[in-house]
N, C-alpha and C positions, 0 to 999 in steps of 0.2 A: 249279288244284285248290283247292277250298274245303272246309274242315273244318266240319261241322255238329255242334255240341255239342247233343245231342238227347235229348228224352224225348217219348214218344208222347202228348202232350197236344194240346189244340186249338191252343195257341200253337206248339208244335213242328210240327204238321202244316201250318200255313199256310206256314212257311218251306220245308218239304220239297216242298210243291206248287209253290211258286215256283221252286225249283231245277230241278225236273222240267220245268215249263213253259218255262223259259228255256234248257234244254239245257245247263246248266252241269255240269261234272265236280265231284263232291263225294264226300266220305267221311263216313259217319255215325259219330259217337262217342256211344254210348249211355250214359246215366246212370240210376241207380236213385234216384229222388227219395226214396222211402220209406226207403232206407238212408242217405240223407244224402250221396250221392256227390258232390254239387255244393257241399257246404259245406267247401271246402278253400281254402288259400292259392293253390294253382295255378290253380283255376278263377276265383278272384276277380281274378286278373291279366287274365283274359279279360272277365269281367263283374263290375264292382265291386258290382253289386246281387245277386250270387249267385243269379241266376235263369236258367232255361233257357227257350228256346234262345238260342244265340249262334253266331256264325260267325267263322272266321278265313279271310280271303282271302289265299292265298299268291301271287297274281299281280294285285295291285291295279293300277288303270289308270294310276296315277302312276309305276309301275315301281319303287316303293320296297319297303321291308321288309313282311313280312306284316302285315295290318291286321285288327284285331278289331272287330266290330260287335255291339252288344247292343241290346235292345228291338226287338220284331218290326216295328213300324211303320218304324223306321229301317232295319232289315235289308231289308225289302221295297223301300223306296225306293232303298237302296244297290244292290241287285241289279238293279232296273229301270233305274237310271242306268248301271250297268256294261254292260248288254246292249242298252240302247235299246228294251226291250220292255215292254209293258203299262203304260206311263206316257206319255201323249201329250206331244208337244212344244208344241202350241198352248196358249195361255193358258187358255182356258175348259175344254178337255178335261183338262189337267193339274190345274187347280184342282178340278174335280169329283172326280177320283180322290183327290186329297189330302183333300178334305172328307170323303168317305166312309171313307177309310182312318183319318182322325183320329176320326171318329165310332165306328169299330169299336174302336180301341185305347183311347179315352177313355170309351166308353159300353157298347157291346155286350159286349165281353170282361169288363171289371170287374164289370158288373152281373150277368151270367150267372155269373161266377166266385163272386160272393157268394151268389147263389141256390143254386149247387151246394154251397157250403160249409154254409150254414145248413139246407138241406133234406137233404143227404146225409152230411156229415162231422161236423157239430156233435154232440158227445156228448149234448147234451140239446136239446130243441126250444124255441126262443124264438119264440112266436107272432108278435110284432110284426116281428122281423127276417125270419122266414120269409115272411110275407105281403108285407112291403115289397119284398124282392128278387124274389120270384116275380112280383109284379105288374109290377115294372120290367122284368124279363126278357121278359114277354109284351108289354108296351108297345113295347119296342124291336123285337121281331119284327113287330109291327103297323106300325111305321115302315117296316121293310124291305118288308113286303107292299104298303104304299101306294106306295112308290117303284117297286117292281117291277111294279106295275100300269101304270106310265108308260113303262118301258123294260125291255129284256131283262136288263140288268145294271146294277149300282148307279150306275156313272158313264156309262152309255149303251153303251159297248163293254166287253167282258171285260177286267178289269184286276187289279192287285194288290189293289184294294179287295175284289173278289169272293173272291180267294184268302184274304184275311184273315178275312172274315166266314163263309165256308163251314164251317170246322170247328166254330165255336161253334154254328151252327144245328144241326149234326149231333148235338149233345149235348142238344137240347131235350127229347127223350123221357125222359131221366133225371131231369128236374125236372117231369115230368107235363104238358108242353106238346105238343099234337098239331098238327104242322105242316100236316096235311091240312085243318085249319080255316082256313088262310091260303092260298088258292089260288094267288095270284101268287108267293108265297114258295115254295110247294111245287113249282111249275113251274120256278122258278129252281134249286132244289136238284136237280131232274132234269137240267136243262141242264148245270150245273156238274159234277155227279156223273158225267155221261156222257163227260167229257173224259178222254182217255187218260192224261194226266199225273196227273190227280186220282185215277183208278182205281189207277194204279201206287203212288202215295203212300199211298192208303188200304190197299192190300193189304200194303204194307210195315209200315204202322202196326199192322194187325191181328195181325201176327206178333210185334210187340214190345211191345204195350200191356200194362202190368202188370194183373193181375186186380183189384187194389185199385181201379183207376180205373173199372172197370165195375160195381162194386157199387152197387146202388140205394141202399142204406143202409150206407155203409162202416163197417167195424169195424177200427180200427187198434190196433196195440200201442202202449204208452207211448213206445217209442223212435221208431216211425214218426210218431206225433203230434208229438213234439218236433222231428223233422227237417222236417216239413211246415209246422207252424203254431206251434211252441212255442219252448222255450228254446234248443235247438240252432240253430234258424234265426236267432233273435235274436243268439246269440253269434257267428254268422258275420260280423256287422257289425263285430266287434272284431278279426277276423283281419288279420294284417299279414304 
C-alpha cells in the first residue's frame, strides 16, 4: 500500500496517473492547500519542502520501514523502478525517458507554473513578467509539438515522461494557449487522454479539484494568499 499525499494540481495528477498505470494499491490523503493543511510539522516529516504531492511506500523493495519520497520526478522514477514499468532497461531508452522527465520538472512545469501565477493569481498585472512566462510556456509546448512530430510519445514509447507532462499541457487553456494550433501535441493529448488509467485519474481529480484552481482570474482571501504564496508558506521553512 502506498499513501499518496495529494492535492488535485497538475503535479498531483501526474503521480495519480502513474499509480493507476502501474496497478499499485494506494490510498489518497487529500489536502486543502488554500487552507494551509500542508504547512505542518507532521507533513514536513514527509516532505521537508512542504509541497505536495508526496508518497509513503509501506512495502518498499528493500523490505525495510515505510519510505517517503518527495518531488514528482523522483516519485515517478521510484515507482517505475519499483514496478519495472514505463522506464526502459536499455541505456538509450532509459536515458530518453530521463531526459524528457528532467525537461518537464525543470522547464515545462516551473515555466507554466510561473505563467499561471502571473496571469491568473498575481493581485496586479506585471506586463514584463506576464509576457515573459506566457512566451516561455508557449515555447515549451512548441518544443513538445516538434518532438511529437517525430514520435508518438516523448521518449518514443509511452513512459513516465508522458505522465509527467500531460497534466501541465491540460492547463494551457487557462493561460490562453490553444493546443489545437499545435497539431502533433494535440494528437498526443488525445492519445494519452484516451488511456483508461488517465481517464480514471482525471475523473477522480475532477471531483476533488478546489474551485479556486479553476478560476481564470483567481481571487484569494488574505489567508489563502498567505498559505499559497506568502508569509505562512515562508514560515513553514522554520517548522521543527
